[in-house]
C-alpha positions as CSV (number, residue, x, y, z in Angstrom):
1,X,57.4,-27.2,-37.7
2,X,60.3,-28.7,-35.8
3,X,63.8,-27.7,-36.8
4,X,67.1,-29.5,-36.4
5,X,70.3,-27.6,-35.7
6,X,72.9,-28.6,-38.2
7,X,75.7,-26.5,-36.9
8,X,76.5,-23.8,-34.3
9,X,78.8,-20.9,-35.2
10,X,80.5,-18.5,-32.8
11,X,80.1,-14.8,-33.4
12,X,82.5,-11.9,-32.6
13,X,80.4,-11.5,-29.5
14,X,81.3,-14.3,-27.0
15,X,77.7,-13.9,-25.6
16,X,76.1,-14.7,-28.9
17,X,75.9,-18.0,-30.8
18,X,74.4,-18.7,-34.2
19,X,72.4,-21.9,-34.6
20,X,72.1,-23.0,-38.3
21,X,68.9,-24.9,-39.1
22,X,67.9,-27.5,-41.6
23,X,65.0,-25.3,-42.9
24,X,64.0,-21.7,-42.9
25,X,62.5,-20.3,-39.6
26,X,61.6,-16.8,-40.7
27,X,61.5,-15.1,-44.1
28,X,62.1,-11.7,-42.7
29,X,64.3,-10.7,-39.7
30,X,62.5,-11.1,-36.4
31,X,64.5,-9.5,-33.6
32,X,63.5,-9.7,-29.9
33,X,65.7,-7.7,-27.6
34,X,64.1,-8.9,-24.4
35,X,61.5,-11.4,-23.2
36,X,58.7,-8.9,-23.2
37,X,59.2,-8.2,-26.9
38,X,59.1,-11.9,-27.7
39,X,56.2,-12.9,-25.4
40,X,53.7,-13.2,-28.2
41,X,55.9,-15.1,-30.6
42,X,55.5,-18.9,-30.4
43,X,59.3,-19.7,-30.7
44,X,60.9,-16.6,-29.2
45,X,58.7,-16.9,-26.1
46,X,60.0,-20.5,-25.5
47,X,63.6,-19.5,-26.2
48,X,63.3,-16.6,-23.6
49,X,62.1,-19.2,-21.1
50,X,65.6,-20.6,-21.1
51,X,67.5,-19.1,-18.2
52,X,70.2,-16.8,-19.4
53,X,68.8,-15.9,-22.8
54,X,68.7,-12.1,-23.3
55,X,67.8,-11.7,-27.0
56,X,66.8,-13.7,-30.0
57,X,67.1,-13.1,-33.8
58,X,65.3,-15.4,-36.2
59,X,66.2,-15.1,-39.9
60,X,66.2,-17.4,-42.9
61,X,67.7,-20.7,-41.7
62,X,69.3,-19.6,-38.5
63,X,68.7,-18.4,-34.9
64,X,71.1,-16.2,-33.0
65,X,70.9,-16.2,-29.3
66,X,72.5,-13.7,-27.0
67,X,73.0,-14.8,-23.4
68,X,73.8,-13.0,-20.1
69,X,77.6,-12.9,-19.4
70,X,77.2,-15.1,-16.4
71,X,75.2,-17.8,-18.3
72,X,76.9,-20.9,-19.8
73,X,76.4,-22.1,-23.3
74,X,76.7,-25.7,-21.9
75,X,73.3,-25.1,-20.2
76,X,71.7,-23.0,-22.9
77,X,72.4,-25.0,-26.1
78,X,70.7,-28.2,-25.1
79,X,67.6,-26.2,-24.1
80,X,67.7,-24.3,-27.5
81,X,67.9,-27.6,-29.3
82,X,64.9,-29.0,-27.4
83,X,62.8,-25.9,-28.1
84,X,63.6,-25.9,-31.8
85,X,63.0,-29.7,-32.1
86,X,59.6,-29.5,-30.5
87,X,58.4,-26.3,-32.2
């Protein structure tokens, strides 16, 4: 099911960004703290393929992405939007 991001919200961590979605993505929390942990999950694996993504949380109607300190949100966000829209 494709999802549309309706809003992004900053978090207290400048390396984390919350993407609010138009529909639920996960009923229970699904946390992936590295690419290996998310390799078998259909959405997390694609999000980890984005350069700079270091962890992924899926819960209810949002996704929280953590990035490497050297990565830029300007590069990551368009890729996240594309992954979610084509899921």
